[in-house]
C-alpha positions in Angstrom: 36.0 -29.5 -8.7 34.5 -33.0 -8.7 37.2 -34.2 -6.3 36.5 -31.3 -3.9 32.8 -32.1 -3.4 33.5 -35.8 -3.4 35.9 -35.4 -0.6 33.4 -33.3 1.4 30.6 -35.8 0.8 32.9 -38.7 1.8 33.8 -36.9 5.0 30.2 -36.4 5.8 29.3 -40.0 5.1 32.2 -41.3 7.1 31.3 -39.1 10.0 27.7 -40.3 9.9 28.8 -43.9 9.9 31.1 -43.3 12.9 28.5 -41.4 14.9 25.8 -44.0 14.1 28.0 -46.8 15.5 29.0 -44.8 18.5 25.4 -43.7 19.3 23.6 -47.0 19.4 23.5 -47.0 23.2 23.2 -43.2 23.5 19.6 -43.1 22.3 18.6 -45.6 25.0 20.2 -43.8 27.9 19.5 -40.3 26.7 22.9 -39.3 28.0 26.0 -38.1 26.2 29.0 -40.2 27.0 32.5 -38.8 26.8 33.3 -40.9 23.7 30.3 -39.7 21.8 30.9 -36.1 22.8 34.5 -36.3 21.6 33.3 -37.9 18.3 30.8 -35.2 17.8 33.4 -32.6 18.7 36.0 -33.9 16.2 33.5 -34.5 13.4 31.8 -31.1 13.7 35.2 -29.2 13.7 36.4 -31.3 10.7 33.2 -30.6 8.8 33.3 -26.9 9.5 37.0 -26.5 8.5 36.4 -28.5 5.3 33.4 -26.3 4.5 35.0 -22.9 5.1 38.0 -23.9 3.0 36.1 -23.3 -0.2 35.0 -20.1 -1.9 31.5 -19.2 -2.6 32.1 -19.5 -6.3 33.4 -23.1 -6.0 30.4 -24.1 -3.9 27.9 -22.5 -6.3 29.5 -24.3 -9.3 29.3 -27.6 -7.4 25.6 -27.1 -6.6 24.9 -26.2 -10.3 26.8 -29.2 -11.7 25.6 -31.8 -9.2 21.8 -31.6 -8.7 21.8 -35.0 -6.7 23.8 -33.6 -3.8 22.8 -34.5 -0.3 20.4 -32.0 1.3 22.7 -31.4 4.2 25.6 -30.6 1.9 23.5 -28.2 -0.1 22.3 -26.4 3.0 25.8 -26.3 4.4 27.1 -24.7 1.2 24.3 -22.2 1.2 24.9 -21.3 4.8 28.6 -20.6 4.2 27.9 -18.7 1.0 25.6 -16.4 2.8 28.1 -15.7 5.6 31.5 -15.9 4.0 31.6 -12.3 2.8 30.7 -10.9 6.3 33.0 -13.2 8.3 36.0 -13.4 6.1 38.7 -16.1 6.0 38.7 -18.8 8.7 41.4 -18.4 11.3 40.6 -21.0 14.0 38.3 -21.9 16.9 38.4 -21.6 20.7 35.7 -23.8 22.3 33.3 -26.6 21.4 30.2 -27.5 23.4 27.9 -30.6 22.8 24.4 -30.8 24.2 21.4 -33.1 23.9 18.2 -31.1 23.4 14.9 -32.9 22.6 16.5 -35.9 21.1 18.7 -33.7 19.0 22.5 -33.2 19.5 23.6 -29.6 19.2 27.2 -28.8 18.7 28.3 -25.1 19.0 31.8 -24.0 18.0 33.2 -20.5 18.8 35.1 -19.9 15.5 37.4 -17.0 14.6 37.3 -15.3 11.3 39.2 -12.4 9.7 36.4 -9.9 9.8 34.2 -11.1 12.6 34.0 -14.0 15.0 30.9 -16.3 14.9 29.2 -19.2 16.5 28.9 -22.3 14.2 26.1 -24.6 15.2 25.6 -28.1 13.9 22.4 -30.1 14.6 22.2 -33.9 14.5 19.1 -36.1 14.9 18.6 -38.9 17.4 20.5 -41.3 15.0 23.4 -38.9 14.8 22.6 -37.9 11.2 23.6 -34.2 10.5 20.6 -32.1 9.8 21.8 -28.5 9.6 24.7 -26.1 10.0 24.5 -22.4 10.6 26.8 -19.4 11.2 25.8 -16.7 13.7 28.2 -13.7 13.7 29.0 -12.0 17.1 28.1 -8.4 17.4 29.3 -5.9 19.9 27.0 -4.0 22.3 27.5 -0.8 20.3 26.6 -2.6 17.0 23.5 -4.1 18.6 22.4 -0.7 19.9 23.0 0.9 16.5 21.0 -1.8 14.8 18.2 -1.4 17.3 18.2 2.4 16.8 18.1 2.0 13.0 15.2 -0.5 13.3 13.4 2.0 15.6 13.9 4.9 13.2 12.7 2.8 10.3 9.6 1.7 12.3 8.8 5.2 13.4 9.3 6.6 9.9 7.0 4.0 8.5 4.3 4.8 11.1 4.6 8.6 10.4 4.3 8.0 6.7 1.2 5.9 7.2 -0.3 8.6 9.5 0.4 11.3 6.9 -1.2 9.2 4.2 -4.3 8.5 6.3 -4.6 12.3 7.2 -4.5 13.1 3.5 -7.2 10.6 2.8 -9.4 12.0 5.6 -8.8 15.5 4.2 -10.0 14.4 0.8 -13.2 12.9 2.3 -14.5 16.4 3.0 -14.9 17.0 -0.7 -16.8 13.8 -1.3 -20.4 15.2 -0.3 -20.0 18.2 -2.6 -18.9 16.1 -5.5 -21.7 13.6 -5.0 -24.3 16.5 -4.8 -23.0 18.2 -7.9 -23.0 14.9 -9.8 -26.6 14.2 -8.7 -27.7 17.7 -9.7 -26.1 17.2 -13.1 -27.9 13.9 -13.6 -31.3 15.5 -12.6 -30.7 18.4 -14.9 -30.0 16.1 -17.8 -33.1 14.0 -17.1 -35.5 16.9 -16.7 -37.6 17.7 -19.9 -37.2 21.0 -21.5 -39.9 23.5 -20.5 -42.6 24.3 -23.1 -42.1 27.7 -24.8 -44.2 30.4 -23.3 -46.6 31.8 -26.0 -46.1 35.5 -26.7 -48.7 37.8 -25.2 -51.1 39.1 -27.8 -50.7 42.7 -28.7 -53.1 45.0 -27.0 -55.9 46.0 -29.3 -56.4 49.8 -29.0 -59.9 50.7 -28.1 -61.6 52.3 -30.9 -62.3 55.9 -30.3 -65.9 56.8 -30.3 -67.0 58.4 -33.4 -67.6 62.1 -33.1 -71.1 63.3 -33.3 -70.8 65.0 -36.7 -74.3 65.1 -37.7 -74.6 68.7 -38.9 -78.3 68.8 -38.5 -78.1 67.7 -34.9 -75.5 70.4 -34.3 -77.5 73.0 -36.0 -80.6 72.2 -33.9 -78.7 72.3 -30.7 -77.0 75.6 -31.7 -80.3 77.2 -32.6 -81.9 76.1 -29.4 -79.2 77.5 -27.3 -79.3 80.8 -29.3 -83.0 81.1 -29.0 -82.8 80.6 -25.3 -80.1 83.2 -24.8 -81.4 85.5 -27.5 -78.1 85.5 -29.4 -77.0 84.4 -32.9 -75.8 80.8 -33.4 -72.9 81.9 -35.7 -70.4 82.2 -32.8 -70.9 78.7 -31.4 -67.9 76.2 -31.9 -68.6 72.5 -31.7 -65.7 70.5 -30.1 -65.3 66.8 -30.1 -65.9 65.0 -26.8 -64.0 61.8 -25.9 -64.8 59.2 -23.3 -62.5 59.2 -20.3 -60.9 55.8 -19.3 -60.5 56.8 -15.6 -63.0 54.9 -13.4 -62.0 56.2 -10.0 -64.8 58.2 -8.6 -64.1 60.6 -5.8 
């Protein structure tokens, strides 16, 4: 395992040294000469083929046991580990292009793999030091349309779910005023003092009935007077009690 990553690091170091020597005049002229383009071509293909020759497990073990690895080596390992399962085993390459873009050299390789072809891109700085490497799988038009359709469906589904949730929230808002009013009335009812007990109405005192005029002497005198007036005997007279009427309506 140690020999594996040592070989890869040695290859990268040798490539950097070669490119640095070949690129001294390139930076001044800002043009890619044929010799430099060939050097970048060969170095990039060699680096890619060395990289894809290892499994993801071997690369992960190398990263775990060697924390002092170069940043480019680590990024290259991670790039291939992320793409190796989708692309499959390396089978070869067809074309290599080298371009100078904003003081960076970009090398693109059309590589062939068992599961899917891909574009391998390597980027170098102005001093021809490797900065990054990436794998971009090629997708057919049908796959792109399917992926776009799935993204559209997911996006629309998310929008509809959000709208349904907002509608539910708006529906619940109609119950808020009633809840607030009932809560406020409950608070007022708890704070209001208890009303004082109403005293019971006093029982009506019955009016005392007027005492009957039972004076026997007065009765006898009146009876005698009436009898004398009519010329009859007072023995047939009957004295009845007279009660005061409570009606006050006069007609």
